[in-house]
C-alpha positions, 0 to 999 in steps of 0.5 A: 540413634535410630537404628540404635534403639532399633537393635536393641528393641530386637534384643531380648530383655535381659540383652537389654538389661544386660547393655544398660547396665553395662553403659551405666557401668562404663559412665560410671568408670569415665566419671570416677576417671574425672573425679580421680584424675581432677583430685590428683590435681587440686592435691599437685596444686595445694601441695606446691602451694602449702610448701613452695610458696606458702613457704616460700612467703613465710621463709622469706618475710622472717629473711627481711625482719631479719635483716631488718634486726642487725641493721638495727645491730649496725647501728647500735655499733656505730654510736657506741666506742664500748667495746663490751656492747660491739661485743655484744653487737656483733655476736647478734649480727653473726648470729643474724646471717647465720639464720638467713643462711639456714633459711637461703639453704632451705629455699635454695632446695626448691628454687624454680629457673627462669624468674623466680632464680634471677629474683633470688641471684639480686638478692644475694648479690645484694646481701652482700654489698651489705654485708660488705658495709657492714662489717665495714663499719665494725670495722671502724668501730672497732678502731675507736673512728665511730665517726667514720662508721657512722658515716658510712652507716648512714651513707653507704651502708644504708643503701645497701642496705636499701637495695637488700631489703627491696630484693628481697620484698621482689621475690616476697611478691612472686612467691605471693603472686605464684601461690594465689595462682597455684590456688586459682588453678587448684579451686579451676580444677576442683570445678571442673571434677566437681561439675563432671561428678555433678553433671 
């Protein structure tokens, strides 16, 4: 440092000013680059938070509400022998299944390998089992076997429903944790960028 200072003092004033100005520019450029990289990282995390994790939580919460709703229609179907009610409830259950299919297609497009894929597979498996039990309830109801339909609705179908909702809850919790982690990373990168610029 002493040698560098001595060399600078030996330079003409104009050159000293030029070197000082160049050093300031280099430092400013370095700070700007650090800030830009930090902002890009924040933007990436914010995009992941909004487009992946928060959307995932929203879609899955909607899916859970639809599953609960279709369960209510199933129970009503198992408790009546009125064919007009049967038709109404079956239409609503079919509409619910279609809505879940649409939500699932969107979710699959954002699905990541690893734990999320495993959790989603558990949801798909449990939903398939519940749909099978639900279809059995519908078949028995159509055949005027109301007691058998009610027994399955309260037994095997209820267990399959609980498993499907439980699997959905686990996937929702995974998305909640990932969203929190993404928000924390974005905050940490922002603080680093701010301190780099503010000194």
